[in-house]
C-alpha positions in Angstrom: 23.0 14.0 90.0 21.0 11.3 88.3 17.4 12.2 87.3 14.8 9.5 86.9 11.5 10.6 85.4 8.4 8.6 86.2 4.8 8.9 84.9 2.8 12.1 85.4 5.9 14.3 86.0 7.1 12.5 89.1 10.9 12.7 89.5 13.5 10.8 91.5 16.9 12.4 92.0 19.9 10.3 93.1 21.7 7.0 92.5 19.0 4.3 92.8 21.7 1.6 93.0 22.7 3.0 96.4 19.2 2.7 97.9 18.7 -0.6 99.8 15.2 -1.9 100.2 13.6 1.2 98.6 9.8 1.3 98.2 7.8 4.1 96.7 4.5 4.8 95.1 3.3 7.8 93.1 -0.5 8.2 93.0 -0.5 11.8 92.0 1.7 14.0 89.8 4.7 16.3 90.0 6.1 14.8 93.2 9.9 14.6 93.9 12.1 12.2 95.8 15.7 13.4 96.4 18.4 11.1 97.6 21.6 12.9 98.7 23.5 9.6 98.9 22.7 6.0 99.9 19.8 5.0 102.2 18.1 2.0 103.7 14.5 0.9 104.1 12.9 4.1 102.7 9.1 3.6 102.1 7.3 6.5 100.6 3.8 7.0 99.3 2.6 10.1 97.5 -1.2 10.1 97.7 -1.5 13.4 95.8 0.6 15.9 93.9 3.5 18.4 94.4 5.0 16.6 97.4 8.7 16.5 98.3 10.7 13.9 100.2 14.4 14.6 100.8 16.6 11.8 102.2 20.1 12.6 103.5 23.0 10.2 102.9 23.4 7.2 105.2 19.9 7.5 106.7 17.7 4.5 107.6 14.0 5.2 107.7 12.3 2.0 108.8 8.6 2.8 108.8 6.6 4.9 106.3 6.6 8.4 104.9 3.0 9.4 103.8 2.8 12.6 101.8 -0.5 13.8 100.4 -0.6 16.9 98.2 2.0 19.8 98.7 3.7 18.4 101.8 7.4 18.2 102.3 9.4 15.7 104.4 13.1 16.4 104.9 15.4 14.0 106.7 19.1 14.9 107.2 22.2 12.6 107.0 23.2 9.8 109.4 19.8 9.6 111.0 18.1 6.3 111.9 14.5 5.4 112.5 13.5 1.9 113.8 9.8 2.1 113.1 8.6 5.7 112.6 5.5 6.8 110.8 5.8 10.3 109.1 2.4 11.7 108.5 2.9 14.8 106.4 -0.7 15.9 106.1 -2.7 18.9 105.0 0.1 20.5 102.9 2.4 20.9 105.9 6.1 19.9 106.5 8.2 17.6 108.7 11.8 18.5 108.9 14.3 16.4 110.8 18.0 17.3 111.1 21.3 15.3 111.0 22.4 12.5 113.3 19.1 11.9 114.9 18.2 8.5 116.5 14.6 7.3 116.8 13.6 4.1 118.6 10.6 1.8 117.8 6.9 2.6 117.4 7.1 6.4 116.9 4.7 8.6 115.0 5.1 12.2 113.8 2.0 14.0 112.6 1.2 17.5 111.3 -2.5 17.2 112.1 -5.2 15.9 114.4 -6.7 13.9 111.6 -10.3 15.1 112.2 -11.9 18.6 112.5 -12.6 20.3 115.8 -15.0 23.3 115.6 -16.0 26.0 118.0 -19.6 25.7 119.1 -20.2 29.4 119.2 -18.8 30.5 115.9 -18.7 27.2 114.0 -15.1 28.0 113.1 -12.4 25.5 113.0 -10.0 25.6 115.9 -7.4 22.8 115.1 -5.5 23.8 112.0 -2.6 21.6 111.0 1.0 22.7 111.8 4.5 21.6 110.7 7.0 19.8 112.8 10.7 20.7 113.1 13.3 18.5 114.8 16.9 19.7 115.1 20.2 17.8 114.9 21.4 15.0 117.2 18.0 14.4 118.8 17.3 11.0 120.5 13.7 9.8 120.8 12.9 6.8 122.9 10.4 4.1 122.2 6.6 4.6 121.8 6.6 8.4 121.3 4.0 10.6 119.7 5.1 13.9 118.1 2.1 16.2 117.7 1.6 19.1 115.3 3.5 22.4 115.7 6.4 21.1 117.7 10.0 22.2 117.6 12.6 20.0 119.2 16.0 21.8 119.4 19.4 20.1 118.7 20.8 17.8 121.4 17.5 17.0 123.1 16.5 13.6 124.5 12.9 12.5 124.5 12.0 9.8 127.0 10.1 6.6 126.1 6.3 6.7 125.9 6.3 10.5 125.9 3.7 12.7 124.2 5.4 15.7 122.6 3.0 18.5 123.1 5.4 21.4 123.7 8.8 22.6 122.4 12.0 21.1 123.8 15.2 23.0 124.3 18.8 22.0 123.4 20.8 19.8 125.8 17.7 18.8 127.8 16.0 15.6 128.8 12.2 15.7 128.4 9.6 13.0 129.3 6.0 12.4 130.2 2.5 12.6 129.0 2.2 15.5 128.5 5.9 16.1 128.2 7.9 18.3 130.5 11.6 19.1 130.9 13.2 16.8 133.6 16.9 17.7 133.2 19.1 20.2 131.5 22.7 20.9 130.7 23.3 17.3 129.4 24.6 15.9 126.1 24.2 12.3 124.7 26.4 10.0 122.6 25.5 7.4 120.0 27.5 4.6 121.5 25.4 1.6 122.4 26.1 -0.2 125.7 24.3 -3.5 125.0 27.5 -5.6 124.9 29.8 -3.6 127.2 31.7 -5.2 130.1 33.0 -3.5 133.2 36.2 -2.4 131.5 34.4 -0.8 128.5 32.0 0.9 130.9 34.9 2.4 132.9 36.4 3.9 129.7 33.3 6.1 129.4 33.2 7.4 133.0 34.2 10.7 131.6 34.1 12.0 128.0 36.1 15.1 127.3 34.2 16.4 124.3 32.2 19.5 123.4 30.9 18.1 120.1 27.3 17.9 121.3 27.2 20.9 123.5 25.1 23.5 121.6 25.1 27.3 121.7 22.3 29.6 120.6 23.3 32.4 118.3 20.6 34.5 116.6 22.7 35.0 113.5 23.2 31.2 113.1 19.8 30.0 114.0 17.6 28.5 111.3 14.2 29.7 112.6 11.4 27.2 111.9 9.0 30.1 111.6 11.2 31.7 108.8 11.6 28.3 107.0 7.8 27.8 107.2 7.0 31.2 105.8 9.4 30.6 102.9 8.0 27.2 102.1 4.5 28.6 102.2 5.5 31.2 99.6 6.7 28.6 97.1 4.4 27.1 94.5 6.1 24.0 93.1 7.8 20.9 94.5 11.0 21.8 92.6 11.1 25.3 94.2 10.7 23.7 97.7 13.4 21.2 96.9 15.9 23.8 95.8 15.1 25.9 98.9 15.7 23.1 101.5 18.8 22.0 99.6 20.3 25.4 99.8 19.0 26.6 103.2 19.2 23.3 105.2 21.2 20.6 103.5 24.1 23.0 102.5 24.1 24.7 106.0 26.8 22.9 108.0 26.6 25.1 111.1 26.6 23.0 114.2 24.2 25.4 116.0 21.7 26.0 113.2 18.9 24.4 115.2 20.2 25.1 118.7 17.8 26.9 121.0 17.6 27.7 124.8 15.4 29.9 127.0 
């Protein structure tokens, strides 16, 4: 793995010749970018220090990844984003799995951006929370993903939805606020834009179990457990090594599958 050292202890791992239209800016120190393979249109800004961005091979991240101090953004392989804003704020994490497909004008945020306080106690009531999105998740156009959300593998999120609750595997979810509208479904990446009647007929039935998920407690990568481990780590390098071993090297189909 190639290692490229920049000023103030900032590091890039990976083959930079395989990154197409790469943009990045380090404003702080001891930040890390990790490229597992080639990528397209990655645009990262580290506003502070000790942040991590992990980009899986063959992922396209049109949009921006904004990481102030101590945040982590993980994107798996074969995922595409056609205009997504990743807002990894207040030292939290955004983790997205493999083979995800995000449409246009989507934002994912770990915070509410401003403080909300209780009038009786003067205590803060809106602490920031990390976002976890599983494998093979399809998000339609104009979606907002709010703090603390877990979207399980195989989910579909309808256009113009506001993600304010968790979504289960093999379900369709839509609305503002979002709700489950259909279950026991799976979706395919094939695009129908240029299909004629004959091509449409071919896909009347697809005999495949590839995207049918199953929950198994022993296989499940719990977002809560991942979060607790990341919170216990002090450096960007430690966090990188953990997500590499625990998430990137985990090839289990059902690792982020979850049902009621």
